C-alpha positions, 0 to 999 in steps of 0.5 A: 389693070382692074382697080377698085377706087375708094369713094365717100357715100353722100346719099343713098336712094333707090332707083327702079328698085335698085339700091344706089348711092351718090359717091364722091371721089375727091370732087368727082361725084358718080352714081354707084350701085350699092346692092352688094353693100346694103349696109353702106350709109352716107359718110361711109367709104366704099370700094367701087369698081365699074360702077359697083360698090364691092365693100365698105371701108373705113376712112383709114383703109380708104387712105391706104388704098389711095396711097397705094394707087399714088405709089403705082402712079394710077391717080393721075390717070384716074383723075382722082386725088386722095382725101 
């Protein structure tokens, strides 16, 4: 199953002319490509799939996605806890 996981943008930077961000997934921090969401800023939530942010979410919507993943028993498998 392909899942997009919400994460909170901590910082935005360029690496080799690619817009990147450090994103927090409830304690797990990853570098994510932000080229598809250039409007993303620190503090925003983004929906991430295989290292690419696909859309910007508000905190409420991110919470709904986490609730859905929890209901499907996907959070334990992903080692991600809700915000």
